[in-house]
N, C-alpha and C positions, 0 to 999 in steps of 0.2 A: 247878719244883722247890720244895720247902719251904724256908722261911727261918726263921732263929732271930732274933727281935727282942726285945730287952730280956728275955731269959730265957723267951720264949714262942714256941711254934711257930706260924708263919703259913702258912695254906693259901692258895695263890693262887686267884684266881677262875677259873671254867671258860673254856676257849677259845671263840672266836666260833663260834656254831652248835651248841655242846654244850648239854646239858640244864643249866639253872641250878641244879637241886637236887642232881644227882649228878656233874655234870661229864663225863658220857659222851655219845657220839653214839648216840642211839636215837630212834625215832619217838615222836611225842607220846602215842600209845596203848600204848606198850610199857613194860615194867617199868624202874624205876630200877636201878642197880647197887648192890645192898645192900652189896657189899664195898668200894665207893668210900669212901675216907677222908673226902672232902668230904660225901657223903651221910650217913655215920655221924655226923659231927660236927654237921651242921645238924639232923639228926633228933633227936639227943640233946639239943641245946640247946632244941628246941621241945617235946619229949615226956618228957625226963628218963630216957630209956632208949635202948638201941641198937635199930636197926631189925631187923625180921625180913623174910624174903622176902614174907610176907603184906603187910607194910607197903609194901614196894617195888613191889608190883603192885596195891595197893588201888584205884588209879585206872583200871585196865585193864578191858576188856570181858571177859565170861565166856569167849569163845573164846580170847582171848589168855591169860587165867589158866590155862585148861585146858592149852593148848599149852606154856606155860612150866613148869607143874607137871610135865608129862611129861618135859620136858628136864631139869629138876632131878633128878627121880627116876632118870633114866639115869646121873646123876653121883653117886648115893647120897644125895641131899638129900631128906628127907621134908618135905612142906608140909602143914599142917593144912587140908585143903580144906573141911571143914565150917566152920571159922572164916573162911576166905577167902570163901566164898560167902554167909555169913550177911548178910542185909539187902541183898544185891545186887539191883539193879533192872536189867532188860534191856529195851531198846526192842524191841518186837515189833510186827509189822505185822498189822493187823486187816483185815477185809474192806473194800473200797473204797479201799485205799491209805493209810489213816490209821495213825498209830503211837501206841502207848500204853506206859507203863511198867508192867512186871510184876515183882513181887517174886520172887526166885529161891530163897528159903529155905523 
């Protein structure tokens, strides 16, 4: 729970096993919870603005981003997919089993 110390609100650290950035339980390659107060606070401290869903899934693979955008859309949330995919690199397999990075924009 939140605590009030010396006139300031204190946000407790995430529970063991939870994401250190958003405090939620999710896989390493899955989006952060943009609505998490912990994530919003930490993001704003680092970037001077509140996070968007694009920010929350910036570290995710193309497949995860597409799937998550579809879920958000079903709940009436529109995500700028052009902005989301700009500059994205995806690991693609080439002949002979080697992998290379390919720009997705």
